[in-house]
Structure formats: C-alpha cells, structure tokens
C-alpha positions in Angstrom: 84.0 36.5 114.3 84.2 33.2 112.7 86.6 33.6 110.0 85.5 30.3 108.0 88.7 28.6 108.2 88.0 25.5 109.3 89.7 22.4 107.3 91.4 24.9 105.0 94.2 23.6 103.4 97.6 25.8 103.9 100.8 26.2 103.3 102.8 28.7 104.9 106.5 29.3 103.5 109.5 30.1 105.1 107.6 29.6 108.6 109.6 27.9 111.3 109.7 31.0 113.0 109.1 34.7 112.8 105.9 36.2 110.7 105.7 32.9 109.2 105.4 31.0 112.4 103.0 33.2 113.8 100.9 33.1 111.1 101.3 29.5 110.6 100.0 29.1 114.3 97.0 31.6 114.1 95.7 29.5 110.7 96.1 26.5 113.3 93.9 28.0 115.9 91.4 29.5 113.0 90.8 25.1 112.3 93.0 25.4 109.3 95.1 22.4 108.1 98.7 24.0 107.7 101.7 22.6 106.2 104.8 24.6 107.2 108.0 24.9 105.9 111.9 25.6 106.7 115.4 25.0 105.7 116.4 23.3 109.0 114.2 19.4 109.8 114.9 20.0 113.7 113.5 23.5 114.2 111.1 22.8 112.0 109.5 19.9 113.6 109.8 21.6 117.0 107.8 24.4 115.4 105.4 21.8 114.1 105.2 20.4 117.4 104.5 23.4 119.5 101.9 24.2 117.1 100.0 21.1 117.2 100.6 20.9 120.9 98.6 23.9 121.2 96.1 23.8 118.9 95.3 20.0 118.3 95.6 20.6 114.8 97.3 19.1 111.4 100.6 20.7 110.8 102.7 19.5 108.3 106.3 20.1 108.2 108.1 20.2 104.6 112.2 21.1 104.6 113.1 23.3 101.5 114.6 26.5 100.7 112.7 29.0 99.0 115.1 30.8 97.7 116.4 27.3 95.8 114.6 26.9 92.2 114.3 23.1 92.8 112.8 23.4 96.0 109.3 25.4 95.4 107.8 23.1 93.2 108.4 20.4 95.8 107.3 22.1 98.8 104.4 23.3 97.0 103.8 19.5 96.3 104.1 17.9 99.5 101.5 20.6 100.8 99.0 19.5 98.5 99.7 15.8 98.8 99.3 16.0 102.4 96.7 18.0 102.7 94.9 16.7 99.8 94.4 19.8 97.9 95.3 23.7 98.5 93.4 27.0 99.4 95.6 29.3 100.4 99.5 30.1 100.2 101.3 32.3 102.3 104.7 33.5 100.3 107.1 34.2 103.1 111.5 34.4 103.0 114.0 35.6 104.8 115.1 39.4 104.5 117.9 40.3 101.9 121.2 41.4 104.5 121.2 44.8 105.3 123.9 47.3 103.4 124.2 50.8 101.8 124.3 50.9 97.9 128.5 50.6 97.4 128.7 48.4 100.8 126.9 45.5 98.7 128.7 43.3 96.4 127.2 43.2 92.9 126.2 39.2 93.4 124.3 40.2 96.4 121.5 41.4 94.5 121.1 38.4 92.1 121.0 36.6 95.4 118.5 39.0 97.1 115.9 38.9 93.7 116.4 35.1 94.5 115.2 35.1 97.5 112.3 38.0 98.0 110.7 38.0 94.4 111.5 34.4 92.5 110.6 32.8 95.9 106.8 34.0 95.3 107.3 33.6 91.6 108.1 30.0 92.0 106.0 29.2 94.6 102.7 30.7 92.6 103.4 29.2 89.9 103.4 25.5 91.2 100.4 26.2 93.7 98.1 27.6 91.0 96.7 24.6 89.6 95.5 23.3 92.6 94.4 26.7 93.9 91.9 26.6 90.7 90.4 23.9 92.4 89.4 26.0 95.6 86.4 27.7 96.2 88.3 29.7 98.8 91.6 30.0 96.9 93.7 33.2 98.7 97.2 34.3 97.7 99.4 36.4 100.6 102.6 37.8 99.3 104.6 39.3 102.2 106.8 42.8 101.2 107.9 45.7 103.8 106.9 49.1 104.4 110.2 50.1 102.6 107.8 49.6 99.2 106.4 53.1 100.5 109.5 54.7 102.5 112.5 53.3 102.5 114.6 52.6 105.3 118.1 53.1 105.8 120.9 50.8 104.9 118.3 48.3 103.7 118.9 48.9 99.9 118.4 45.1 98.9 115.2 45.0 100.7 114.4 48.5 99.2 115.0 47.6 95.9 113.5 43.9 95.4 110.7 44.0 97.3 108.9 46.8 94.9 108.9 43.3 92.7 106.7 41.7 95.1 104.1 44.5 95.0 104.0 44.7 91.3 103.7 40.9 91.5 101.0 41.2 93.5 99.0 43.8 91.8 99.5 42.3 88.4 97.8 38.6 89.9 95.3 40.4 91.0 94.0 41.7 87.3 95.1 38.3 86.3 93.6 35.7 88.6 90.6 38.1 90.5 88.2 36.6 87.6 89.2 32.8 88.2 88.4 34.0 91.8 91.7 33.6 93.3 92.2 36.7 95.9 95.3 38.0 96.1 96.7 40.3 98.5 99.9 41.7 100.0 100.9 42.9 103.7 103.7 45.4 104.5 105.0 44.7 107.9 107.0 47.5 109.8 109.7 46.9 112.3 108.4 44.0 114.1 110.0 41.8 117.0 110.9 38.7 115.2 113.9 36.3 116.9 115.6 37.7 113.3 115.2 41.6 114.4 116.2 40.6 117.6 119.3 38.8 116.4 120.4 41.6 114.1 119.8 44.0 116.7 121.7 42.3 118.9 124.9 42.1 116.4 124.4 45.7 115.8 124.4 46.6 119.2 127.4 44.8 120.0 129.1 46.3 117.0 128.5 49.9 118.0 128.8 49.7 121.8 125.3 50.2 122.4 122.5 48.2 124.0 119.8 46.4 121.6 117.4 48.3 123.5 118.7 51.6 122.4 118.7 50.3 118.8 115.0 49.0 119.0 114.5 52.6 120.2 115.9 53.9 117.3 114.2 52.0 114.7 110.5 52.9 116.0 111.3 56.9 116.9 109.4 57.3 113.8 106.6 55.0 114.4 103.7 57.1 116.0 102.6 54.0 118.6 106.5 54.1 119.6 106.8 50.2 119.8 107.7 47.4 117.3 104.7 45.5 116.5 104.5 41.5 117.6 104.6 38.6 115.2 101.1 37.8 116.5 99.5 41.2 115.7 101.1 40.1 112.1 99.3 36.8 112.2 96.1 38.4 112.9 96.1 40.8 110.0 97.6 37.8 107.6 94.7 35.2 108.2 92.1 37.8 108.3 93.1 38.8 104.6 93.5 34.9 103.7 89.8 34.0 105.0 86.3 34.0 103.3 85.9 36.9 106.0 87.9 39.3 104.0 86.0 37.9 100.4 86.2 41.3 99.1 89.6 42.6 100.0 91.5 41.9 96.9 94.8 43.3 95.5 95.0 45.3 98.5 99.1 46.5 100.0 97.8 46.8 104.1 100.9 48.5 106.1 101.0 46.2 109.6 103.4 48.9 110.9 102.1 50.7 114.2 101.6 54.0 111.5 104.9 54.2 110.3 104.1 55.1 106.6 103.3 59.1 107.2 102.0 59.2 103.0 97.9 60.1 103.0 97.2 57.4 100.5 
C-alpha cells in the first residue's frame, strides 16, 4: 500500500532510539523527509546516519530536551527551517520513573507532568501555525495502555498520561474542522532499549534474570510476548499518513491484546 508520504515533512520528538527512533526510520522508508530529536548530540547524529544509510532519505538531527520549556519551540523552528514547513508532528518523550504512590517524592509529580504532558502541549503549540499550512496535516501523541489499565509500580505514568489522552481528544474536536487530524497510540510492553535497561536493573536488584522479569510483564498479554519498536512504528506511520485520512480522535492500542476491556 502506498501511504502517500513521499516528500512529507515530519518531526518525530525524542527519536534517537526506542519507539521514536523506529517511527522516524519507518517514515524515512516511506519517502518522508524527517527531523529527529534527542538530548545527546552524539547519539542523535549516530541515529540520523543509520537511517540515512538504510533509506537514502533526508534526516535532520535537532538536539534538545522536550521537557525543557525553552527547547520545544526551538526544535519545531529547526525542523521547519530545515524541511521548509511541517506536515506531521509526532510528540514523544521518555517515561517518568517507576515507583508507588508513597515511594515517589512530591516534586517528581511536577517533573513527570512537564515531561509527559507539557512537552506535547509545547510542541503542538509551536507546530500549529505550520501544520495549518499543510494539506495533509497530522499530529500523533504517544500515551500508554496504562490510561486504560493501570500498571503496577508506575503511579506517575498511570496518572499523568491521562492528560495526554485528554489533550488528544480535545484537540481532535478543535482541529478537525481545520483539516488537522489528531490521534494517539497506547503502547503496551515493547522491547525498547529503555525497557531492556530497566529490566536489567530490576533483575539485578531482585536476584532474577531479565527474561524472568519480561515474562512476568507479559503474562497478562494474550500474545505472551513484548512488541517490537518496528511493530509500533508501522501503526504510527499509518495513522499519520493520508491512507488513514478518516481516522481521527482515535486512541489505538498496540499492546498484544493486554487491554481486556470490551470498549
């Protein structure tokens, strides 16, 4: 299927690795011109070079921290300057740290809100003037299955990601009449570098193996495995493409069936 993304101007936030990195790669494979973003210049440039080598496409690295209030506008401006405009924005950020309600310090709540919610707010706010000039404008936010079904020991993520879903649904109502589609993906357990690192640290702490931790995490998933970043990226790129032109205001789980609710 031709997704209609040839030459599309795309910004994927927090994309030096993980879900964002896989999504940027898939956009490039589809012929899009892609701006990627990360906090560390060396890792970001390495990611850009890897995608360019595989796809032959244009990949623009933009250093910045989406959780920093001063960086979001600069990242968007850099993408617009390099690509000559913007058609698609994928908001993304690393997840808040794990912990239970009583183990998480109070100041961590504000940091989690800035990271997960305000990063998306600021990126979208900065991108809107340019998206309004596009005839294939789309915004994709990334939340978590935890907005449907809380995950143990992730009190911050379970709580603040609800704000991303509320933002997405509200923007779908506001921006739909302007021709800007807005959707969200709710990923389940996915074998990203971050999950692998967290599981390795937890395994060492608890005297278990990373495979035992992963098996425990996916025990409630009907497919009995973690997803791959590539599986996530396939859905993300489709949702942003003209091929999904009538998909709007949707919260799409990519979770191996772990959400058990019927609606």
